[in-house]
C-alpha positions in Angstrom: 186.6 17.2 64.2 182.9 16.5 64.2 183.4 13.6 66.6 185.3 15.7 69.1 182.7 18.4 69.0 180.0 15.9 69.6 181.9 14.4 72.6 182.4 17.9 74.1 178.7 18.7 73.7 177.8 15.3 75.3 180.1 16.2 78.3 178.5 19.6 78.5 175.0 18.1 78.5 176.0 15.6 81.2 177.3 18.5 83.4 174.0 20.4 82.9 172.0 17.3 83.8 174.1 16.6 86.9 173.8 20.3 88.0 170.1 20.4 87.3 169.5 17.2 89.2 171.5 18.3 92.2 169.9 21.7 92.4 166.4 20.2 92.2 167.3 17.8 95.0 168.7 20.6 97.2 166.1 23.3 96.6 162.8 22.0 95.3 162.3 18.3 95.1 162.8 15.3 97.3 166.1 13.4 96.9 166.4 11.3 93.8 163.6 13.0 91.8 164.3 12.6 88.1 163.8 15.5 85.7 161.2 15.6 82.9 162.9 14.4 79.8 161.0 16.9 77.6 161.7 19.8 79.9 165.4 18.9 79.7 165.8 18.5 76.0 163.2 20.9 74.5 164.4 24.3 73.5 161.2 26.4 73.1 162.9 28.7 70.7 164.5 26.1 68.4 163.3 22.8 67.0 166.8 22.1 65.6 168.4 22.6 69.0 165.7 20.3 70.5 166.7 17.5 68.1 170.4 18.1 68.8 169.7 17.9 72.6 167.9 14.6 72.2 170.7 13.3 70.0 173.4 14.2 72.6 171.3 12.8 75.5 171.1 9.5 73.5 174.9 9.2 74.0 174.5 9.6 77.8 172.0 6.8 77.8 174.1 4.6 75.6 177.2 5.1 77.7 175.4 4.4 81.0 175.8 8.0 82.3 172.1 8.7 82.5 168.9 6.7 82.5 165.4 7.4 81.3 162.3 5.8 82.8 158.6 6.5 83.0 157.1 8.4 85.9 153.7 7.7 87.5 152.0 9.6 84.6 153.8 7.4 82.1 156.0 10.4 80.9 159.7 10.0 80.4 162.1 11.3 83.1 165.8 11.5 83.0 168.5 11.3 85.8 172.2 11.0 85.9 173.6 7.6 87.1 176.2 7.7 89.9 179.3 5.8 89.0 178.6 3.3 91.8 175.1 2.6 90.3 176.2 1.5 86.9 177.8 -1.9 86.7 179.0 -3.6 83.6 176.1 -6.0 83.7 173.6 -3.2 84.0 175.1 -1.3 81.1 174.9 -4.4 78.9 171.2 -5.0 79.9 170.4 -1.4 79.2 172.0 -1.5 75.8 169.6 -4.2 74.7 166.6 -1.9 75.3 166.1 0.9 72.8 163.3 3.3 72.3 162.6 5.5 69.3 160.5 8.6 69.8 158.9 10.7 67.1 158.9 14.5 67.7 157.8 16.6 64.8 157.5 20.4 64.8 153.8 20.1 65.6 154.5 18.2 68.9 157.4 20.4 69.6 155.3 23.6 69.5 
């Protein structure tokens, strides 16, 4: 079903985020360095895939499996949330904060 396909894709995106985050921590960046949201979701070859990636990431945020915040340059960054980080109270507080971004083909290019 469509719902099962979406769930599998969300799980796949989470594994990619976790792997990317861990590899960055090990090889390039200091510990706990989040990843550029735009670098993570944008597919330079497909606007449609970029929109799908952002859609799937939204489920990670909603479910408390990842978080997005602004870096020192006021650009969005994403990182996975460790199971011990996310408490029920934190998930409820995060659910109250929503952000809508507009990304047209011009900005995508």
